[in-house]
C-alpha positions as CSV (number, residue, x, y, z in Angstrom):
1,X,22.5,-23.6,-12.6
2,X,18.8,-23.5,-12.2
3,X,16.3,-23.6,-9.4
4,X,17.4,-21.9,-6.2
5,X,18.4,-18.5,-7.6
6,X,15.8,-18.0,-10.2
7,X,14.1,-14.8,-9.0
8,X,11.1,-12.9,-10.4
9,X,12.0,-10.3,-13.0
10,X,12.8,-6.9,-11.6
11,X,9.7,-5.4,-13.1
12,X,7.6,-7.6,-10.8
13,X,9.3,-6.4,-7.7
14,X,8.3,-3.4,-5.6
15,X,11.3,-1.0,-6.1
16,X,12.9,0.5,-3.0
17,X,12.8,4.0,-4.5
18,X,9.0,4.1,-3.9
19,X,9.4,3.1,-0.2
20,X,8.4,5.7,2.4
21,X,11.4,4.7,4.4
22,X,12.1,5.6,8.0
23,X,9.8,6.0,11.0
24,X,10.4,9.8,10.8
25,X,8.7,9.9,7.4
26,X,5.7,7.8,8.6
27,X,5.2,10.1,11.6
28,X,5.3,13.1,9.4
29,X,2.7,11.7,7.0
30,X,0.5,10.6,10.0
31,X,0.7,14.1,11.5
32,X,0.2,16.2,8.3
33,X,-1.7,13.8,5.9
34,X,-5.4,13.5,5.1
35,X,-7.2,10.3,6.1
36,X,-9.5,8.4,3.7
37,X,-11.1,5.4,5.5
38,X,-12.8,2.3,4.1
39,X,-13.9,-1.0,5.7
40,X,-10.6,-2.9,5.7
41,X,-8.0,-0.1,5.3
42,X,-7.3,3.5,5.8
43,X,-5.4,5.6,3.3
44,X,-3.3,8.5,4.7
45,X,-2.1,10.8,1.9
46,X,0.1,13.9,1.8
47,X,0.7,15.8,-1.3
48,X,4.2,15.8,-2.8
49,X,6.2,15.6,-6.0
50,X,7.6,12.1,-5.9
51,X,5.7,8.9,-5.2
52,X,6.5,7.3,-1.8
53,X,4.4,4.5,-0.4
54,X,4.3,2.8,3.0
55,X,2.2,0.0,4.6
56,X,1.2,-0.4,8.2
57,X,-0.3,-3.6,9.6
58,X,-0.5,-3.6,13.4
59,X,-0.5,-6.5,15.8
60,X,-4.2,-6.2,16.2
61,X,-4.7,-7.6,12.7
62,X,-3.3,-11.0,13.5
63,X,-0.2,-13.0,13.9
64,X,3.0,-12.4,11.9
65,X,2.0,-14.7,9.1
66,X,-1.4,-12.9,8.6
67,X,0.2,-9.4,8.8
68,X,2.9,-10.3,6.2
69,X,0.3,-11.8,3.9
70,X,-1.8,-8.7,4.0
71,X,1.3,-6.5,3.5
72,X,2.2,-8.6,0.4
73,X,-1.4,-8.2,-0.9
74,X,-1.3,-4.4,-0.5
75,X,2.2,-4.1,-2.0
76,X,1.2,-6.2,-5.0
77,X,-1.9,-4.1,-5.6
78,X,0.0,-0.9,-5.4
79,X,2.7,-2.2,-7.8
80,X,0.0,-2.8,-10.4
81,X,-1.6,0.6,-10.2
82,X,1.5,2.7,-9.3
83,X,1.8,4.2,-12.7
84,X,-1.7,5.7,-12.4
85,X,-1.2,7.2,-8.9
86,X,-0.5,10.9,-8.4
87,X,2.7,12.0,-6.7
88,X,2.8,12.2,-2.9
89,X,3.3,10.2,0.2
90,X,0.8,7.4,0.9
91,X,0.4,5.1,3.9
92,X,-2.0,2.2,3.6
93,X,-3.1,1.1,7.1
94,X,-4.8,-2.3,7.4
95,X,-7.7,-2.6,9.8
96,X,-8.3,-5.8,11.8
97,X,-11.1,-6.8,9.5
98,X,-8.6,-7.1,6.7
99,X,-7.4,-10.4,8.1
100,X,-10.6,-12.1,7.0
101,X,-10.9,-10.3,3.7
102,X,-10.0,-12.0,0.4
103,X,-7.3,-10.5,-1.8
104,X,-9.8,-9.5,-4.5
105,X,-11.8,-7.5,-2.0
106,X,-8.7,-5.7,-0.8
107,X,-7.8,-4.9,-4.4
108,X,-11.2,-3.4,-5.2
109,X,-11.2,-1.5,-1.9
110,X,-7.8,0.0,-2.6
111,X,-8.9,1.1,-6.0
112,X,-12.1,2.5,-4.5
113,X,-10.3,4.5,-1.8
114,X,-7.9,6.0,-4.3
115,X,-10.7,6.9,-6.7
116,X,-12.8,8.6,-4.0
117,X,-9.7,10.5,-2.8
118,X,-9.1,11.6,-6.5
119,X,-5.5,10.3,-6.4
120,X,-5.6,8.4,-9.7
121,X,-4.3,10.2,-12.8
122,X,-6.7,8.3,-15.1
123,X,-9.1,5.4,-14.9
124,X,-7.3,2.1,-14.4
């Protein structure tokens, strides 16, 4: 049976084990983490052994469709460079200007923020 249940291979998905998880974890990283701003996003990072990643896109960014699109873009970009990221807890916070930005710009900006913060193991 083809069509409806043909999903992307598991390697293309964003595994749950990398998720930051509950609101308590987000609050902890916001309180203790270091902030690394850029034009369309802010990275908040807290050192740690294992890699945990969260995304925050507030209602100021746009309607639900826009917020989910930006969240998908960010998640896809992290999925591609996850192997090169140092361990720790990351939160990528989208700014309102991200709603007008193209995916390529957000990708370059994410790589730039991670490089400036020295959070990449090697050049990607």
